[in-house]
N, C-alpha and C positions, 0 to 999 in steps of 0.2 A: 504494500500500500504506500501511497505517497505519505510522507511523515510530516505532520503539522507540528511545528515547534511552539513552545510557549510564547515566543515573541511574535508569532503569527506567520513567520516565514515557513517555507516548505522544502523538503528534500525529495527529489525525484530519483528513484532507484533504477538505473540502467542495469540489466542483468550482467553478472560476471565482471563488475567493476569495483568490488569491495563494499557494495551497499549494505550487505547484511552486517558487516563489521561496523560500518558507520552508524547504522540503526542501533546496534548494541551499545555503542559508546554514548549516543544521545540518550538512550534509556537509562544507562548507568549514572548519568549526570542529571537526571530529572528534567531533561529539556524537551521531552515529547509531550505534546498536548493530546493528540489523538492520531489515528490512522485514517486515511481517506481512500476509499475505493480499492482498486486493484493494487497489489503489491508493486507491480512494475508500471503503473499508470504513466503514460508519457505526457507531454505538455498539453496536447489537445484533450486527451482522455481525462486528465486531472481537472481541466476546466469544467468538464461536465458534472463534476462532483458526484454525490451519491445518487443523483437522479438517473444515472445510467444503470443503477443496480436495484431499482425498485420498480414496482408496477402497480396497476390498478388504482385504488383509492389513494395510496401513498404517493403515486406519481402525480395524480391530480392536485393533491395538496402541495406538492413540491412546485408544480407549475404556478399555482396561485401565489405561493410564497415568493418565488423569483420575480413574478410580475409586480407584486407589492413592493419588493425591494427596489425594483427599477423605477417605479413611480415615486417612491420616497427620494431616490437619488435625484430625480428630475426636479423636484420642488424643494429639496432640502437647502437650507442656507449654508450647509457645510459641504457643498459640492466639491470644493477644492480638495478636501480630505479624501473624498471618494475616488478621486483620480490618481491617488498615490498607488503606484504599482506594487503588487505583492512580490516580495523577494523569494525567488526559487533558486535552488542550486543542485548540481549533480556532478558526477565524475565520469570520465572517459578513460580508455586505455588504448595503447597502440593497436590498430586494427588487426594486425597479424597475431598479436598476443591474445586478442579477443577470440579469434578462431581457435587458437590452441586451448584456451581456457574452457570454451564451450564444449569442445570435443572431449577433453579430459573429464569434465563434469558429466556429460551425457553418456560417455562410455561406462562410467562407474554406475550410472543409474539404469542402463539398459535401453537407452533410446526411447523412452516413453514420449507420447505426444503431449503438447502443451496447448490447451484450448482448441478452438476451431476458427479457421479464417472466416472473416466477414460475419461473425456472430457477436451480437451485443452481449448476450449472457455468457458465452464461452470465450470471451476475448482474452488473448495473451499476446504480448508484444512479439514473441518468437514463434507463434503458431505457424508461420509460413515455412519454418524449418522442419516441420513434422514430415517424417518419411524420408529425410535426406541423410540420415545417420549411416555411419559405417565404422567398423572396428579398425579400418585403415584410415589414418588421418588424412592423407592426400586425396583419397577417394571422397571423403566427406566434404572437403573444401571444393573439389571439382563439382560435386553435386550442388553445392550452394551457388557456385559460379554459373553453372548452367541454368539454374532456376531463378536466381536473384543476384545478378552481378552487381558488386558494390554494396552488398547487404549491410555491412557494418556501418558504412557512411550513412545509409538510409536510416538505420536504427538510431545512431547518435543524433542525427538532425531532427528526429521526431521528439527529442527531449531538449534540444538546445536552440529552440526557435527564438526569434526576437522577443525579449521579455525575460529571458533567463538572467539571473543576477550574478551567477558565479559558476564557472566550470573548472573543476580540479582534475587531477590525474591519479589513476590508480598507482602509478609508479612513484608518486610522491604523496600518497594518500594521507599519511599521518600529519605531515606538515601542512598540507592543503586543508584538511579538516580543522586543524588548529587555527589556520588563517581565517577561514570563513566564520568560525565561532567567535574569534576576536573581532572580526569585522561587524558581526551582529551584536557585539557587546555582552555576550553571555559569560557568566561565572561558571567555571567548570574545573574539574581536577585534571590537570594536564597529564598526570601519570596514567590516567585511564586511556589516553591516546597513545602514549609512547611505551607502555608496558603490556597492554592487552594483546592477546594472541589473535591471529586471523580467525574469521568466522566463515564456515561453509566453504572452506578451501577445497579445490579439486584434489582427489587422492591418486589419480593415475600419474605415473612417473613421467616427468618431462622428457626423459631419455627416449620414450616411445615415439616422440615427434621428430621427424626428419623431413623438412620441407623439400619437395621436388623443386629444383632450381627454376625451371621454366614456370611452374605454377606460382612460385613465390613472386617472380617478376610480374606475372600477369595480375596477381592480387594487389600488388603495390600500385599498379596502374589503375585498376578498378576502384581502389579505395583512396585514390589520390586526393579527392576533395576533403576527406577527413584528415588525411595525413598533413595537408597544408593548413586546413582550418584550425586544427588543434596542435600545430607546431611539432609534428613528429618527424620532420625531415631534417637531416643535417645539411650544412651548406654544400657539401659534395653531392649529396643526393639531389638537391635542388638544381645544382649545375648540370648534373647528368640528365635531368628531366627537362632542362630548359626553363626553369622557374627562377624569377628574379629573387636573389638571395635576401633582398630587403623586404620581401613579402611577409607581412606580419600575421599573427594568428588572430583568432577571435578576441575581441577586446575584453571579454568577460573572464579571461584567464590572466591572472597577475603574473609578473615576471618569474616568481618562484616556481610556477607550474610549468614553465616552458622548457621543452626539450629535456624532460626529466629522464627519459630513457628512450632508446630506439631499438 
């Protein structure tokens, strides 16, 4: 679920980016107000709130409630306060690393399906990967490339639309979480960030993953938008790809998040 903090800000959990650990740290510090909707609600899904998960009479009450709120905003003397944008934050990781992490996680689980595509009730952000699994890592990636080229970029951009307040990186997760909590002015025990163990980490050995060289090159090209957008390319890689080395990342990433790992 999207995590509502006591300050009103919200954490959006992109799968396999350290979000379970982030949530555990937020809970340990008493910073969680409530959970909203689906665990991995993306930016648009989160805006729908609980109205996407109720029906019948409850849905009708929700429609009237939202209409009443809209009317109050139109005639309220405090309209300026209503226009203040809600602060949301999330974390990303190197796209190639995401493929590796998802494969390890799903191999350990046995490649179960997640939700149903185009289903409101059975929504899951990774449902389009259902049926693409393989015990061979490269075959799995090839399956994704054929079905949904540039999948990780598409996934990330569904969470980092205009309006996101901060984007951190899994590769610098602890420092980035501390940064955003300081930015929000929260009191918290820093040792819970720097001493707590990872949560929900994949158990399959990293040594099982050996990228096919041609496939890796192809995926780098297909995921180029995310690699540039979130500053995962070295200057040499930019030069090889013909990208201006001065090209900057998303402005919602502070300097400490940039190029944490490649």
